[in-house]
VEXTIMI-912960 format. One record per residue (C-alpha): residue in three letters; x, y, z. Coordinates in pm, whole numbers, padded with zeros to 5 digits, always signed. Layout:
ALAXYZ ...
// end
This chain:
MET+08019+04388+03380 ILE+08066+04202+03710 VAL+08256+04503+03849 VAL+07953+04723+03778 TYR+07729+04480+03968 ILE+07971+04484+04262 ALA+07974+04865+04257 TYR+07595+04889+04267 ALA+07582+04620+04535 LEU+07820+04826+04751 LEU+07608+05138+04700 PHE+07295+04943+04795 VAL+07459+04799+05108 GLY+07585+05144+05208 PHE+07239+05300+05197 LEU+07088+04991+05362 LEU+07331+05027+05654 LEU+07241+05395+05689 PHE+06876+05294+05709 ARG+06963+05027+05969 VAL+07133+05286+06191 GLN+06833+05521+06170 LEU+06589+05236+06235 SER+06766+05135+06557 ALA+06840+05489+06684 ASN+06548+05503+06928 LYS+06634+05177+07103 ASN+06828+05328+07392 LYS+06784+05352+07765 ILE+07060+05507+07975 HIS+07118+05532+08348 LEU+07225+05871+08478 GLU+07479+05901+08757 THR+07343+05949+09110 LYS+07678+06052+09260 ARG+07707+06425+09201 VAL+07769+06720+09430 LYS+07645+07079+09417 ASN+07990+07237+09382 PRO+08212+06967+09230 LYS+08589+06973+09261 ILE+08720+07012+08908 ALA+09055+06917+08754 ILE+09164+07031+08409 LEU+09420+06808+08235 ILE+09617+06950+07941 PRO+09868+06736+07746 ALA+10110+07003+07620 ARG+10426+06869+07459 ASP+10613+07171+07315 GLU+10299+07386+07311 SER+10441+07707+07462 LYS+10339+07907+07153 VAL+09967+07842+07197 ILE+09891+07742+07556 GLU+09882+08085+07722 PRO+09549+08191+07565 LEU+09393+07869+07696 LEU+09518+07935+08049 LYS+09380+08289+08037 SER+09042+08158+07926 ILE+09040+07907+08214 LEU+09102+08183+08467 ASP+08827+08393+08305 GLN+08559+08127+08346 SER+08228+08240+08500 ILE+08269+07940+08734 SER+08592+07993+08926 ILE+08859+07724+08873 PRO+09148+07730+09124 PRO+09468+07748+08916 GLU+09631+07476+09126 HIS+09370+07233+08989 VAL+09497+07283+08634 TYR+09759+07023+08533 ILE+09982+07080+08231 ILE+10167+06772+08103 VAL+10511+06826+07949 GLU+10800+06597+07855 LYS+11113+06782+07962 GLU+11229+07034+08219 THR+11350+07272+07946 ASP+11005+07308+07790 PRO+10912+07683+07800 THR+10556+07574+07879 ILE+10667+07523+08241 ALA+10746+07894+08283 ILE+10399+07978+08150 ALA+10237+07734+08394 LYS+10427+07896+08682 LYS+10323+08240+08564 TYR+09957+08146+08611 HIS+10023+07946+08931 MET+09915+07622+08765 GLN+10061+07275+08813 TYR+10294+07110+08564 PHE+10379+06744+08540 ILE+10693+06615+08366 ARG+10649+06277+08201 GLN+10901+05999+08257 LYS+10784+05719+08027 LEU+10859+05893+07698 ASP+10869+05569+07502 LEU+10489+05560+07541 LYS+10402+05835+07297 THR+10026+05878+07259 LYS+09810+06135+07431 GLY+09638+05856+07624 TYR+09968+05755+07785 ALA+10037+06117+07884 LEU+09699+06129+08062 GLN+09761+05788+08217 GLU+10092+05895+08367 LEU+09944+06208+08525 ILE+09633+06034+08659 GLU+09838+05753+08810 ASP+10057+06014+08980 LEU+09744+06182+09124 GLU+09625+05840+09238 LYS+09950+05783+09428 LYS+09901+06119+09599 LYS+09535+06032+09675 GLU+09430+06347+09491 TYR+09076+06297+09362 TYR+08828+06517+09177 ASP+08459+06502+09098 LEU+08520+06598+08736 TYR+08819+06568+08503 PHE+08819+06793+08196 ILE+09042+06694+07903 LEU+09162+06987+07690 ASP+09419+07040+07416 ALA+09680+07313+07456 ASP+09559+07504+07151 ASN+09201+07533+07279 ILE+09036+07852+07402 LEU+08725+07832+07622 ASP+08416+08047+07605 LYS+08373+08214+07946 ASP+08065+07999+08021 PHE+08211+07669+07898 ILE+08248+07515+08246 ARG+07911+07654+08361 TYR+07721+07482+08082 MET+07918+07159+08118 LEU+07823+07153+08486 GLU+07458+07148+08381 ASP+07522+06809+08221 TYR+07708+06690+08530 GLN+07418+06792+08755 ALA+07178+06616+08515 GLY+07375+06296+08581 TYR+07576+06247+08262 ALA+07902+06063+08322 ILE+08065+06206+08010 SER+07982+06526+07824 THR+08141+06700+07528 GLY+08109+07063+07427 TYR+08066+07250+07099 ARG+08394+07251+06907 ALA+08418+07582+06720 LEU+08702+07703+06499 LYS+08981+07942+06597 ASN+09152+07999+06263 ARG+08863+08067+06028 ASN+09010+08330+05797 HIS+09106+08076+05527 TYR+08908+07812+05340 PHE+09145+07525+05425 PRO+09114+07517+05808 ILE+08742+07592+05772 SER+08705+07289+05546 ALA+08897+07079+05800 GLY+08687+07215+06086 LEU+08358+07121+05917 THR+08435+06758+06010 PHE+08385+06845+06377 TYR+08083+07063+06309 PHE+07932+06760+06136 ILE+08019+06527+06425 ASN+07871+06767+06681 GLU+07578+06934+06511 ILE+07449+06636+06314 ARG+07580+06316+06466 ASN+07607+06399+06838 ARG+07309+06636+06859 ASN+07079+06375+06706 ALA+07225+06100+06925 SER+07169+06314+07237 LYS+06800+06346+07155 LYS+06769+05966+07144 ASN+06988+05876+07444 GLY+07254+05757+07203 SER+07627+05742+07265 MET+07848+06039+07177 LEU+08145+06033+06944 LEU+08420+06217+07132 SER+08670+06414+06927 GLY+08980+06439+07142 THR+08918+06746+07354 GLY+08656+06963+07522 TYR+08493+06694+07736 TYR+08475+06579+08098 ILE+08483+06241+08270 HIS+08295+06180+08595 GLY+08545+06134+08877 GLU+08393+05802+08984 TYR+08527+05640+08667 ILE+08877+05778+08710 LYS+08869+05652+09068 LYS+08751+05311+08949 TRP+09015+05283+08673 GLN+09296+05443+08881 THR+09442+05538+08545 PHE+09346+05651+08194 PRO+09294+05323+08008 PHE+09275+05443+07645 HIS+09610+05451+07463 SER+09554+05400+07092 LEU+09629+05647+06810 THR+09271+05769+06856 GLU+09209+05741+07229 ASP+08894+05954+07195 TYR+08728+05707+06957 GLU+08851+05413+07165 SER+08687+05562+07474 SER+08366+05634+07279 LEU+08340+05264+07193 TYR+08405+05170+07556 TYR+08130+05401+07685 ALA+07880+05260+07434 LEU+07975+04900+07516 ASN+07925+04959+07889 ASN+07621+05189+07854 ILE+07795+05477+08031 SER+07586+05790+07985 THR+07730+06045+07743 HIS+07589+06377+07623 TYR+07652+06667+07387 GLN+07626+07018+07535 PRO+07604+07266+07241 GLN+07608+07574+07466 ALA+07950+07484+07610 ILE+08166+07640+07339 PHE+08540+07599+07299 TYR+08765+07700+07012 ASP+09012+07469+06844 GLU+09279+07513+06577 GLN+09280+07319+06251 PRO+09576+07250+06016 GLU+09638+07526+05764 ASN+09803+07320+05492 TYR+09741+06995+05308 ARG+10043+06803+05439 LYS+09959+06857+05807 SER+09600+06764+05740 ILE+09690+06441+05561 VAL+09929+06340+05842 GLN+09658+06406+06099 ARG+09378+06232+05910 SER+09595+05929+05828 ARG+09652+05881+06201 TRP+09279+05917+06270 ILE+09190+05663+06003 LYS+09448+05407+06119 GLY+09344+05452+06483 TYR+08978+05435+06388 PHE+09002+05100+06215 GLN+09232+04952+06480 ASN+08972+05027+06748 TYR+08673+04951+06526 LEU+08800+04599+06454 ALA+08905+04540+06816 TYR+08551+04612+06942 GLN+08351+04416+06681 LYS+08353+04089+06878 LEU+08269+04269+07203 PHE+07973+04448+07042 LYS+07849+04123+06887 GLU+07855+03947+07225 LYS+07684+04244+07391 LEU+07400+04250+07136 ARG+07325+03884+07212 LYS+07234+03994+07565 HIS+06979+04252+07438 PRO+07135+04558+07606 GLU+06927+04861+07701 ASN+07132+05081+07466 LYS+07098+04849+07168 GLY+07062+05134+06920 ALA+07383+05304+07034 ILE+07578+04978+07005 ILE+07439+04905+06657 GLY+07535+05257+06548 MET+07889+05222+06684 ARG+07924+04872+06539 ILE+07825+04988+06191 GLY+08039+05302+06221 VAL+08164+05439+05887 LEU+08077+05124+05691 PRO+07795+05301+05502 ALA+08030+05576+05383 LEU+08303+05321+05305 CYS+08067+05109+05093 ILE+07936+05413+04905 VAL+08287+05548+04837 LEU+08416+05208+04719 GLY+08113+05167+04497 LEU+08166+05508+04337 LEU+08539+05442+04290 LEU+08459+05116+04110 LEU+08215+05295+03882 LEU+08479+05557+03807 GLY+08730+05285+03729 VAL+08491+05109+03493 ASN+08418+05433+03307 ILE+08773+05568+03297 THR+08805+05494+02926 ASN+08468+05655+02852 ALA+08547+06024+02894 HIS+08184+06140+02883 SER+08055+05892+03145 PHE+08363+05942+03362 PHE+08329+06319+03380 VAL+07952+06303+03427 LEU+08004+06075+03729 ILE+08279+06304+03867 ALA+08048+06604+03826 PHE+07764+06420+03999 ILE+07982+06322+04298 TYR+08114+06676+04326 LEU+07763+06826+04309 VAL+07636+06595+04584 LEU+07929+06697+04806 VAL+07860+07065+04734 ILE+07502+07013+04852 VAL+07626+06835+05167 THR+07869+07122+05231 ALA+07594+07383+05185 TYR+07377+07194+05435 ILE+07651+07184+05699 LEU+07733+07552+05644 ALA+07366+07640+05689 LEU+07363+07458+06025 VAL+07672+07640+06154 SER+07628+07979+05984 LYS+07578+08159+06315 SER+07901+08018+06457 LEU+08121+08062+06150 GLN+07979+08393+06018 LEU+08160+08364+05686 ASN+08169+08651+05440 LYS+08048+08582+05087 LYS+08397+08524+04947 LEU+08496+08270+05215 TYR+08159+08098+05190 LEU+08204+08041+04816 GLN+08565+07929+04863 VAL+08462+07670+05124 LEU+08165+07561+04911 PHE+08405+07499+04622 TYR+08695+07348+04817 HIS+08532+07138+05092 PRO+08415+06866+04846 ILE+08778+06836+04730 PHE+08885+06814+05096 LEU+08637+06529+05149 ILE+08763+06346+04840 SER+09119+06378+04975 TYR+09017+06137+05254 VAL+09091+05870+04991 HIS+09455+05988+04996 ALA+09460+05980+05377 PHE+09302+05633+05375 LEU+09561+05495+05133 ARG+09843+05650+05337 ALA+09704+05491+05654 ILE+09702+05149+05485 ILE+10038+05171+05310 LYS+10240+05331+05590 HIS+10278+05044+05838 ASN+10492+05239+06086 LEU+10239+05520+06120 ASN+10275+05658+06473 TRP+10147+05948+06678 GLU+10304+06267+06540 VAL+10302+06622+06671 ILE+10091+06869+06472 LYS+10251+07207+06528 HIS+10005+07481+06616 GLU+10017+07852+06553 THR+09957+08139+06792 THR+09606+08286+06820 GLU+09568+08556+07079 TYR+09301+08508+07346 GLU+09197+08872+07323 GLU+09127+08834+06950 ILE+08903+08533+07002 SER+08736+08699+07300 LYS+08639+09013+07112 GLU+08508+08829+06809 ASN+08326+08535+06961 LEU+08283+08519+07338 
// end
């Protein structure tokens, strides 16, 4: 019986924490950057280890931007002189940078090495865009992002759409980012909250790169680490939904579990590292109190609710009727959540009836599989940054269908 009480207590705490986040959401005041120029000098940084199969469409989309980007301001980071990506960079007259410190394996270290090299050369930019090699940009991506720069935002992230959306699995994986952008970040933007960056499709104001003289975020999830840093220091961040870029998602379960295990491990490493810093900051009554409370609570509501439900399932495992009723209830709730997200992004995804029903059926199972990823992240102590191989998607195909 005590286990049941613990389960209900966890459920209560989870919903209480959700209410706490919503209650504090309006308590934010940000300071926009005053240092901005009419025609900023832009650098595009692309970590691209063994990405020759997918990078060319991205480079084409950069050259096709409605705001002209000089190709020599595009920097492609590789790890060896034999990487075929170098020949592609030369083809489009773009710069390539060969890493030397290969023992430092995360994406953050790749960006650090390039930025420190630019610092040595005294090569500075007003804006630094971070992109992944498998991305493809809408032709107006830079133009819309510049609107946020001119408004004074130090960091801005665009709308992460899906490249490979002809199968229910990558669509289910991609809904995570639709949720982050269209629910979490859009609502935070309205309340001067702090954005949750998701790895790619964002810019950093050049004044911060100049101040750091490096890229200081090196964890397994450098995007989440930087998001915590920006919230802690009340650095203005924004979500620009009109700046669309396309991203590839894993097309099989194994790749997805490997990727999500890394995210989960990196998430909790950074989450725990920042707890003391957030606690000390809140004592000083910061102007962005709501953003800090939201970041400090993080996924605790979801974690409490999931643990509570798992305990209830465990208690009822010998009672077949109660067990299956609870399973059915959880699944139904997740179907409703999936339907809500799909309704928000229906214009972007444009799914046919068959795919819609497949995603509606499968996405709840995908969400439940986060338990597998979580357990893998805990059990596998030597979990490191691993390459997720991407597939080729032609730029012309994306252009005709979406841009």
